[in-house]
KOLKOL-634703 format. One record per atom (N, C-alpha, C, CB): residue number from 0; residue in one letter; atom name; x, y, z. Coordinates in steps of 0.05 Angstrom, whole numbers. Each point is the difference from the previous one (the first is absolute). Glycine has a CB too. Layout:
<rs>
{NUM,'a','CA',{X,Y,Z}} ...
</rs>
This chain:
<rs>
{0,'m','N',{3460,3621,-707}} {0,'m','CA',{-15,-2,24}} {0,'m','C',{7,-26,14}} {0,'m','CB',{-38,26,-20}} {1,'p','N',{45,-26,46}} {1,'p','CA',{6,-24,14}} {1,'p','C',{-25,-17,4}} {1,'p','CB',{39,23,23}} {2,'p','N',{-35,-49,-19}} {2,'p','CA',{-24,-18,4}} {2,'p','C',{-15,9,25}} {2,'p','CB',{24,-38,-22}} {3,'i','N',{-50,38,20}} {3,'i','CA',{-18,5,23}} {3,'i','C',{-17,-25,3}} {3,'i','CB',{-1,51,-8}} {4,'l','N',{5,-65,30}} {4,'l','CA',{-14,-25,5}} {4,'l','C',{-30,6,5}} {4,'l','CB',{42,-21,19}} {5,'h','N',{-59,7,-33}} {5,'h','CA',{-28,5,2}} {5,'h','C',{-15,-25,8}} {5,'h','CB',{4,35,-35}} {6,'t','N',{5,-59,25}} {6,'t','CA',{-15,-24,4}} {6,'t','C',{19,-23,7}} {6,'t','CB',{-35,16,-31}} {7,'l','N',{27,-32,51}} {7,'l','CA',{13,-25,6}} {7,'l','C',{-17,-22,-11}} {7,'l','CB',{22,19,43}} {8,'n','N',{-13,-33,-63}} {8,'n','CA',{-15,-21,-13}} {8,'n','C',{9,-27,11}} {8,'n','CB',{-6,27,-42}} {9,'l','N',{-11,-41,56}} {9,'l','CA',{7,-26,12}} {9,'l','C',{-14,-22,-15}} {9,'l','CB',{6,21,44}} {10,'p','N',{9,-40,-56}} {10,'p','CA',{-12,-23,-12}} {10,'p','C',{-8,-20,22}} {10,'p','CB',{28,6,-42}} {11,'v','N',{-52,-16,41}} {11,'v','CA',{-10,-18,20}} {11,'v','C',{-10,-26,-13}} {11,'v','CB',{-12,39,29}} {12,'q','N',{13,-61,-13}} {12,'q','CA',{-9,-25,-11}} {12,'q','C',{-31,-2,0}} {12,'q','CB',{42,-21,17}} {13,'a','N',{-54,33,3}} {13,'a','CA',{-29,-1,3}} {13,'a','C',{-10,28,6}} {13,'a','CB',{1,-48,17}} {14,'l','N',{-11,61,-38}} {14,'l','CA',{-8,28,3}} {14,'l','C',{-22,4,21}} {14,'l','CB',{11,7,-48}} {15,'d','N',{-31,-23,49}} {15,'d','CA',{-22,3,19}} {15,'d','C',{11,-3,29}} {15,'d','CB',{-33,-17,-33}} {16,'r','N',{50,-3,37}} {16,'r','CA',{11,-5,27}} {16,'r','C',{18,24,8}} {16,'r','CB',{-1,-50,-8}} {17,'a','N',{18,59,-10}} {17,'a','CA',{17,23,6}} {17,'a','C',{-16,25,6}} {17,'a','CB',{36,-20,-29}} {18,'t','N',{-57,25,13}} {18,'t','CA',{-17,23,4}} {18,'t','C',{-13,-1,28}} {18,'t','CB',{-9,2,-50}} {19,'r','N',{-1,-25,57}} {19,'r','CA',{-13,-3,26}} {19,'r','C',{20,5,23}} {19,'r','CB',{-32,-34,-19}} {20,'f','N',{57,25,15}} {20,'f','CA',{21,5,20}} {20,'f','C',{4,30,4}} {20,'f','CB',{22,-44,-12}} {21,'y','N',{-17,58,-10}} {21,'y','CA',{5,29,3}} {21,'y','C',{-23,15,11}} {21,'y','CB',{32,-4,-38}} {22,'e','N',{-57,-4,31}} {22,'e','CA',{-23,12,12}} {22,'e','C',{-2,-5,30}} {22,'e','CB',{-24,-4,-44}} {23,'a','N',{29,-21,52}} {23,'a','CA',{-1,-8,28}} {23,'a','C',{22,14,15}} {23,'a','CB',{-19,-44,-12}} {24,'w','N',{41,50,-1}} {24,'w','CA',{23,14,13}} {24,'w','C',{-7,30,4}} {24,'w','CB',{32,-33,-21}} {25,'g','N',{-53,42,8}} {25,'g','CA',{-9,28,5}} {25,'g','C',{1,18,-24}} {25,'g','CB',{14,-7,45}} {26,'l','N',{-5,-4,-69}} {26,'l','CA',{1,17,-23}} {26,'l','C',{-27,1,-14}} {26,'l','CB',{48,-11,-6}} {27,'l','N',{-55,33,-5}} {27,'l','CA',{-26,4,-13}} {27,'l','C',{3,-5,-30}} {27,'l','CB',{-13,34,35}} {28,'l','N',{-3,-53,-45}} {28,'l','CA',{0,-7,-29}} {28,'l','C',{-11,23,-16}} {28,'l','CB',{-6,-49,11}} {29,'s','N',{21,57,-31}} {29,'s','CA',{-7,23,-17}} {29,'s','C',{-22,-8,-19}} {29,'s','CB',{46,18,4}} {30,'p','N',{-65,0,-11}} {30,'p','CA',{-20,-5,-20}} {30,'p','C',{12,-4,-28}} {30,'p','CB',{-32,26,27}} {31,'r','N',{57,-19,-31}} {31,'r','CA',{14,-4,-25}} {31,'r','C',{6,-30,-5}} {31,'r','CB',{20,46,3}} {32,'s','N',{-22,-62,18}} {32,'s','CA',{6,-28,-2}} {32,'s','C',{-17,-14,-21}} {32,'s','CB',{14,0,48}} {33,'k','N',{-3,-21,-59}} {33,'k','CA',{-14,-16,-21}} {33,'k','C',{-2,-29,11}} {33,'k','CB',{17,30,-39}} {34,'p','N',{-40,-38,50}} {34,'p','CA',{-3,-26,12}} {34,'p','C',{11,-22,-19}} {34,'p','CB',{-40,16,26}} {35,'g','N',{57,-33,-15}} {35,'g','CA',{11,-22,-15}} {35,'g','C',{24,7,-17}} {35,'g','CB',{-45,-19,-1}} {36,'k','N',{51,45,-2}} {36,'k','CA',{22,10,-17}} {36,'k','C',{20,16,15}} {36,'k','CB',{-31,0,-38}} {37,'a','N',{23,17,56}} {37,'a','CA',{19,17,15}} {37,'a','C',{-14,12,24}} {37,'a','CB',{25,10,-43}} {38,'s','N',{-10,-7,65}} {38,'s','CA',{-10,13,24}} {38,'s','C',{18,23,6}} {38,'s','CB',{-21,-43,18}} {39,'f','N',{10,67,-13}} {39,'f','CA',{15,24,6}} {39,'f','C',{-6,10,28}} {39,'f','CB',{1,12,-49}} {40,'f','N',{19,-4,63}} {40,'f','CA',{-2,11,27}} {40,'f','C',{15,27,0}} {40,'f','CB',{-5,-46,22}} {41,'d','N',{-8,68,-15}} {41,'d','CA',{13,25,1}} {41,'d','C',{15,3,27}} {41,'d','CB',{-35,21,-31}} {42,'l','N',{61,-16,30}} {42,'l','CA',{16,3,24}} {42,'l','C',{6,30,5}} {42,'l','CB',{20,-46,-7}} {43,'d','N',{-4,51,27}} {43,'d','CA',{8,28,6}} {43,'d','C',{16,12,-23}} {43,'d','CB',{0,-11,48}} {44,'h','N',{1,38,-49}} {44,'h','CA',{16,15,-19}} {44,'h','C',{-5,-6,-29}} {44,'h','CB',{34,2,36}} {45,'g','N',{-58,-10,-43}} {45,'g','CA',{-7,-6,-27}} {45,'g','C',{10,-26,-11}} {45,'g','CB',{1,48,-6}} {46,'l','N',{10,-65,23}} {46,'l','CA',{10,-26,-9}} {46,'l','C',{-23,-20,-2}} {46,'l','CB',{46,10,21}} {47,'t','N',{-45,-28,-41}} {47,'t','CA',{-20,-20,-3}} {47,'t','C',{13,-28,2}} {47,'t','CB',{-28,31,-29}} {48,'l','N',{15,-49,44}} {48,'l','CA',{7,-28,0}} {48,'l','C',{-19,-13,-20}} {48,'l','CB',{17,0,49}} {49,'a','N',{-5,-14,-69}} {49,'a','CA',{-16,-13,-21}} {49,'a','C',{6,-30,0}} {49,'a','CB',{0,42,-28}} {50,'l','N',{-20,-58,31}} {50,'l','CA',{3,-29,-1}} {50,'l','C',{-9,-11,-27}} {50,'l','CB',{-7,-3,51}} {51,'y','N',{23,-13,-63}} {51,'y','CA',{-6,-12,-26}} {51,'y','C',{5,-30,2}} {51,'y','CB',{11,43,-25}} {52,'p','N',{-26,-60,10}} {52,'p','CA',{6,-28,-1}} {52,'p','C',{28,-5,-12}} {52,'p','CB',{-49,-10,-5}} {53,'q','N',{64,-9,17}} {53,'q','CA',{27,-6,-10}} {53,'q','C',{1,-6,-29}} {53,'q','CB',{10,-17,45}} {54,'a','N',{-30,2,-56}} {54,'a','CA',{0,-7,-28}} {54,'a','C',{-1,25,-18}} {54,'a','CB',{-23,-44,12}} {55,'q','N',{8,63,-4}} {55,'q','CA',{-2,25,-15}} {55,'q','C',{26,15,1}} {55,'q','CB',{-49,3,11}} {56,'v','N',{63,-2,12}} {56,'v','CA',{25,14,2}} {56,'v','C',{22,-15,-16}} {56,'v','CB',{-13,17,46}} {57,'a','N',{13,-44,-44}} {57,'a','CA',{19,-16,-15}} {57,'a','C',{-3,6,-30}} {57,'a','CB',{0,-36,35}} {58,'q','N',{-24,37,-45}} {58,'q','CA',{-5,6,-28}} {58,'q','C',{10,28,-7}} {58,'q','CB',{-41,-30,1}} {59,'a','N',{36,50,16}} {59,'a','CA',{8,27,-6}} {59,'a','C',{31,2,-1}} {59,'a','CB',{-42,17,22}} {60,'l','N',{55,-33,-4}} {60,'l','CA',{30,1,1}} {60,'l','C',{13,-19,-21}} {60,'l','CB',{-4,11,48}} {61,'g','N',{-13,-27,-61}} {61,'g','CA',{11,-19,-20}} {61,'g','C',{16,-23,12}} {61,'g','CB',{1,38,-31}} {62,'v','N',{-10,-47,55}} {62,'v','CA',{14,-23,13}} {62,'v','C',{-21,-22,4}} {62,'v','CB',{33,31,23}} {63,'r','N',{-23,-55,-20}} {63,'r','CA',{-17,-23,5}} {63,'r','C',{-11,1,29}} {63,'r','CB',{25,-28,-34}} {64,'l','N',{-50,22,38}} {64,'l','CA',{-12,0,26}} {64,'l','C',{16,-17,20}} {64,'l','CB',{-45,9,-21}} {65,'e','N',{55,-32,11}} {65,'e','CA',{14,-19,17}} {65,'e','C',{25,12,12}} {65,'e','CB',{-18,-37,-27}} {66,'t','N',{29,57,13}} {66,'t','CA',{25,13,10}} {66,'t','C',{-6,25,16}} {66,'t','CB',{24,-19,-39}} {67,'m','N',{-49,26,41}} {67,'m','CA',{-8,25,13}} {67,'m','C',{5,-3,31}} {67,'m','CB',{-35,10,-36}} {68,'v','N',{48,10,47}} {68,'v','CA',{3,1,28}} {68,'v','C',{-14,26,9}} {68,'v','CB',{45,-25,0}} {69,'n','N',{-51,26,26}} {69,'n','CA',{-13,25,9}} {69,'n','C',{18,23,-5}} {69,'n','CB',{-26,-25,35}} {70,'a','N',{16,45,-49}} {70,'a','CA',{16,23,-7}} {70,'a','C',{-18,24,0}} {70,'a','CB',{32,-27,-28}} {71,'t','N',{-21,50,36}} {71,'t','CA',{-15,25,-1}} {71,'t','C',{7,15,-26}} {71,'t','CB',{-1,2,51}} {72,'i','N',{-19,7,-65}} {72,'i','CA',{6,17,-24}} {72,'i','C',{-5,29,9}} {72,'i','CB',{-14,-37,-33}} {73,'l','N',{35,53,31}} {73,'l','CA',{-2,28,7}} {73,'l','C',{-10,16,-24}} {73,'l','CB',{38,-5,33}} {74,'t','N',{-57,22,-29}} {74,'t','CA',{-13,15,-22}} {74,'t','C',{4,30,4}} {74,'t','CB',{-33,-37,-6}} {75,'q','N',{43,50,-15}} {75,'q','CA',{0,29,0}} {75,'q','C',{-23,9,-17}} {75,'q','CB',{51,1,7}} {76,'q','N',{-70,12,5}} {76,'q','CA',{-23,12,-14}} {76,'q','C',{8,27,-10}} {76,'q','CB',{-33,-26,28}} {77,'v','N',{28,32,-54}} {77,'v','CA',{6,26,-11}} {77,'v','C',{-25,15,-8}} {77,'v','CB',{44,-18,-17}} {78,'a','N',{-41,44,12}} {78,'a','CA',{-24,17,-4}} {78,'a','C',{-10,-1,-29}} {78,'a','CB',{17,29,35}} {79,'s','N',{-1,-38,-54}} {79,'s','CA',{-9,-1,-27}} {79,'s','C',{12,-24,-15}} {79,'s','CB',{-5,50,0}} {80,'e','N',{-8,-58,-21}} {80,'e','CA',{10,-22,-17}} {80,'e','C',{27,7,-12}} {80,'e','CB',{-47,-13,-11}} {81,'a','N',{51,38,5}} {81,'a','CA',{26,9,-12}} {81,'a','C',{24,-3,18}} {81,'a','CB',{-27,32,-26}} {82,'e','N',{22,-35,52}} {82,'e','CA',{23,-3,19}} {82,'e','C',{10,-29,2}} {82,'e','CB',{-19,38,26}} {83,'v','N',{3,-57,-35}} {83,'v','CA',{8,-29,4}} {83,'v','C',{26,-6,-15}} {83,'v','CB',{-49,-12,5}} {84,'r','N',{49,17,-31}} {84,'r','CA',{23,-8,-16}} {84,'r','C',{27,13,8}} {84,'r','CB',{-32,-6,-37}} {85,'p','N',{33,32,43}} {85,'p','CA',{26,12,9}} {85,'p','C',{10,-12,26}} {85,'p','CB',{-14,42,-23}} {86,'l','N',{-4,-48,41}} {86,'l','CA',{9,-13,25}} {86,'l','C',{10,-28,-5}} {86,'l','CB',{-33,28,26}} {87,'l','N',{20,-42,-43}} {87,'l','CA',{9,-27,-8}} {87,'l','C',{28,1,-12}} {87,'l','CB',{-48,-15,-7}} {88,'e','N',{51,34,-12}} {88,'e','CA',{27,4,-13}} {88,'e','C',{21,6,21}} {88,'e','CB',{-23,16,-42}} {89,'a','N',{17,1,61}} {89,'a','CA',{20,7,21}} {89,'a','C',{8,-25,16}} {89,'a','CB',{-20,46,2}} {90,'a','N',{0,-63,4}} {90,'a','CA',{6,-25,15}} {90,'a','C',{17,-18,-17}} {90,'a','CB',{-43,4,25}} {91,'l','N',{36,-7,-51}} {91,'l','CA',{16,-18,-17}} {91,'l','C',{28,11,-4}} {91,'l','CB',{-42,-13,-24}} {92,'n','N',{45,39,22}} {92,'n','CA',{27,12,-3}} {92,'n','C',{17,-4,25}} {92,'n','CB',{-20,33,-32}} {93,'a','N',{6,-36,55}} {93,'a','CA',{14,-3,25}} {93,'a','C',{7,-30,5}} {93,'a','CB',{-24,40,18}} {94,'g','N',{15,-58,-36}} {94,'g','CA',{7,-28,3}} {94,'g','C',{-23,-19,5}} {94,'g','CB',{42,16,17}} {95,'a','N',{-67,-6,-18}} {95,'a','CA',{-23,-17,4}} {95,'a','C',{-4,-19,-24}} {95,'a','CB',{-22,36,28}} {96,'r','N',{8,-58,-23}} {96,'r','CA',{-7,-19,-22}} {96,'r','C',{-29,3,-7}} {96,'r','CB',{36,-33,16}} {97,'l','N',{-42,37,-41}} {97,'l','CA',{-28,3,-9}} {97,'l','C',{-15,-26,2}} {97,'l','CB',{15,36,-31}} {98,'v','N',{-39,-34,43}} {98,'v','CA',{-18,-23,2}} {98,'v','C',{-23,4,-20}} {98,'v','CB',{13,-8,49}} {99,'r','N',{-24,32,-49}} {99,'r','CA',{-22,6,-18}} {99,'r','C',{1,29,-7}} {99,'r','CB',{-29,-37,20}} {100,'e','N',{28,43,-46}} {100,'e','CA',{0,27,-10}} {100,'e','C',{-25,15,11}} {100,'e','CB',{25,-14,-42}} {101,'a','N',{-25,40,41}} {101,'a','CA',{-23,15,7}} {101,'a','C',{-22,-6,-19}} {101,'a','CB',{28,37,20}} {102,'e','N',{-51,-46,-10}} {102,'e','CA',{-23,-7,-17}} {102,'e','C',{-26,4,14}} {102,'e','CB',{29,-33,-24}} {103,'a','N',{-50,37,8}} {103,'a','CA',{-26,4,11}} {103,'a','C',{-9,-26,15}} {103,'a','CB',{-12,32,-37}} {104,'q','N',{-2,-27,60}} {104,'q','CA',{-9,-22,16}} {104,'q','C',{-30,-3,-1}} {104,'q','CB',{39,7,30}} {105,'p','N',{-50,-31,-25}} {105,'p','CA',{-29,-4,-2}} {105,'p','C',{-16,17,19}} {105,'p','CB',{10,-46,-14}} {106,'w','N',{2,55,36}} {106,'w','CA',{-14,17,19}} {106,'w','C',{0,30,-7}} {106,'w','CB',{12,-34,35}} {107,'g','N',{0,41,-58}} {107,'g','CA',{-2,27,-9}} {107,'g','C',{24,17,2}} {107,'g','CB',{-46,-4,11}} {108,'g','N',{68,-5,0}} {108,'g','CA',{24,16,3}} {108,'g','C',{22,-11,-17}} {108,'g','CB',{-13,12,46}} {109,'v','N',{37,-3,-41}} {109,'v','CA',{24,-8,-14}} {109,'v','C',{21,-7,21}} {109,'v','CB',{-10,29,-41}} {110,'s','N',{24,-52,37}} {110,'s','CA',{21,-7,19}} {110,'s','C',{23,-14,-14}} {110,'s','CB',{-34,-2,37}} {111,'a','N',{57,2,-24}} {111,'a','CA',{24,-14,-9}} {111,'a','C',{11,-14,24}} {111,'a','CB',{9,34,-38}} {112,'l','N',{5,-57,33}} {112,'l','CA',{12,-15,21}} {112,'l','C',{30,-3,-6}} {112,'l','CB',{-43,-24,9}} {113,'f','N',{59,26,12}} {113,'f','CA',{29,-6,-2}} {113,'f','C',{9,-11,26}} {113,'f','CB',{7,37,-34}} {114,'t','N',{17,-49,34}} {114,'t','CA',{12,-8,25}} {114,'t','C',{26,15,4}} {114,'t','CB',{-20,-46,-4}} {115,'d','N',{27,51,29}} {115,'d','CA',{25,13,6}} {115,'d','C',{22,-21,-4}} {115,'d','CB',{-21,33,33}} {116,'p','N',{47,-26,-30}} {116,'p','CA',{21,-19,-5}} {116,'p','C',{-1,-24,19}} {116,'p','CB',{27,37,-16}} {117,'e','N',{-41,-35,39}} {117,'e','CA',{-3,-22,18}} {117,'e','C',{-24,-18,-6}} {117,'e','CB',{22,28,35}} {118,'g','N',{-38,-20,-55}} {118,'g','CA',{-24,-16,-7}} {118,'g','C',{-25,9,13}} {118,'g','CB',{30,-37,-7}} {119,'n','N',{-30,59,22}} {119,'n','CA',{-24,10,13}} {119,'n','C',{-18,14,-20}} {119,'n','CB',{25,5,43}} {120,'p','N',{-50,-13,-45}} {120,'p','CA',{-18,11,-20}} {120,'p','C',{-11,28,8}} {120,'p','CB',{-12,-46,-13}} {121,'w','N',{12,63,-7}} {121,'w','CA',{-12,27,1}} {121,'w','C',{-20,4,-22}} {121,'w','CB',{42,18,22}} {122,'e','N',{-62,-2,-17}} {122,'e','CA',{-19,7,-20}} {122,'e','C',{-1,31,-1}} {122,'e','CB',{-28,-43,7}} {123,'i','N',{27,54,-31}} {123,'i','CA',{-6,29,-3}} {123,'i','C',{-28,0,-12}} {123,'i','CB',{49,15,-6}} {124,'c','N',{-67,0,19}} {124,'c','CA',{-28,-2,-7}} {124,'c','C',{-14,27,-1}} {124,'c','CB',{0,-45,21}} {125,'w','N',{-15,49,-42}} {125,'w','CA',{-19,22,-1}} {125,'w','C',{-28,-12,0}} {125,'w','CB',{32,30,-26}} {126,'n','N',{-47,-23,47}} {126,'n','CA',{-27,-9,3}} {126,'n','C',{-18,24,1}} {126,'n','CB',{14,-43,25}} {127,'p','N',{-31,47,-45}} {127,'p','CA',{-16,25,0}} {127,'p','C',{-19,3,24}} {127,'p','CB',{3,-2,-50}} {128,'r','N',{-7,-19,65}} {128,'r','CA',{-18,1,23}} {128,'r','C',{15,7,26}} {128,'r','CB',{-30,-33,-23}} {129,'l','N',{57,33,22}} {129,'l','CA',{16,6,24}} {129,'l','C',{18,24,-5}} {129,'l','CB',{-1,-48,13}} {130,'m','N',{5,64,7}} {130,'m','CA',{19,22,-2}} {130,'m','C',{25,-7,17}} {130,'m','CB',{-38,34,-7}} {131,'p','N',{61,-30,-4}} {131,'p','CA',{25,-6,15}} {131,'p','C',{6,21,21}} {131,'p','CB',{17,-24,-40}} {132,'l','N',{0,15,59}} {132,'l','CA',{11,19,20}} {132,'l','C',{21,18,-14}} {132,'l','CB',{-9,-33,38}} {133,'r','N',{11,57,-30}} {133,'r','CA',{21,17,-10}} {133,'r','C',{14,13,23}} {133,'r','CB',{-25,9,-42}} 
</rs>
């Protein structure tokens, strides 16, 4: 299955400030948002804009916060937990670098992180509360 982009994850320095900006710009804050932890905005065609604190993203990527630059993490949402590992393997076989194996997440799903050969971060994610585009 080719990658299907589902979420644009933006690391931000100040989550509250960034959230207020996107709301003022006209985006509607999703009830799935977690105050102080993550802000979600549903966009067209099933795409989600997700804002996360930079420190949280740096930790997930295994990099020092001081070296963190603004980067978008592209997320492919899959329909089942069983789909995460095969997609990760396909990316690794194509030349991706593993950042984090597929593992259970505190929010109830499973995700894995890798970077493409240029260092761009990708996440493959199964979230039981979200359905992916097909």
